[in-house]
Each structure stands twice: as structure tokens, then as C-alpha cells.
C-alpha positions as CSV (number, residue, x, y, z in Angstrom):
1,M,-8.3,23.4,-23.1
2,N,-4.7,22.2,-22.9
3,K,-4.4,23.5,-19.4
4,V,-7.5,21.6,-18.3
5,K,-6.1,18.4,-19.8
6,N,-2.7,18.9,-18.1
7,A,-4.4,19.5,-14.8
8,K,-6.5,16.4,-15.1
9,R,-3.4,14.4,-16.0
10,E,-1.5,15.7,-13.0
11,A,-4.5,14.9,-10.7
12,R,-4.6,11.4,-12.1
13,K,-0.9,10.9,-11.5
14,A,-1.2,12.1,-7.9
15,R,-4.2,9.8,-7.3
16,E,-2.3,6.8,-8.7
17,A,0.7,7.6,-6.6
18,R,-1.4,7.7,-3.5
19,Q,-3.0,4.5,-4.4
20,A,0.3,2.8,-5.0
21,R,1.6,4.0,-1.6
22,R,-1.5,2.5,0.0
23,V,-1.0,-0.8,-1.7
24,V,2.7,-1.0,-0.7
25,N,1.9,0.0,2.9
26,G,-0.9,-2.6,3.1
27,I,1.4,-5.3,1.8
28,F,4.1,-4.3,4.4
29,I,1.6,-4.3,7.3
30,A,0.2,-7.7,6.1
31,L,3.7,-9.2,6.1
32,I,4.5,-7.9,9.6
33,L,1.2,-9.3,10.9
34,L,1.9,-12.6,9.2
35,M,5.3,-12.7,10.8
36,I,3.9,-12.0,14.3
37,L,1.2,-14.6,13.9
38,S,3.7,-17.2,12.7
39,L,6.1,-16.5,15.6
40,L,3.2,-16.7,18.1
41,G,2.1,-20.0,16.6
42,Y,5.5,-21.4,16.7
43,Y,6.1,-20.5,20.3
44,L,2.6,-21.7,21.4
45,L,3.0,-25.1,19.6
46,S,6.6,-25.8,20.8
């Protein structure tokens, strides 16, 4: 029973780590896109 519990705990940790990496990557991509859009807007308006 202890082995099953440990396996489930490890699987949960791995799933949470993958989800955290996805969130960080999503924020990073969103910031890059926002920077590109703001630069395009600045150059188009000036």
C-alpha cells in the first residue's frame, strides 16, 4: 500500500511540475507577444 501511495505522490509531483512549466512558458510567450505588439504600435503611430 505504501508503494502505491508513493507512486501516486510522485506522479502528482511530476504533473504539477509540467503544469508549472506550461504556466511559465505561457507567461513568457505572452510577454514577448505584448512587447512585439507594443513596438509595432509605437512605430505605426509615430
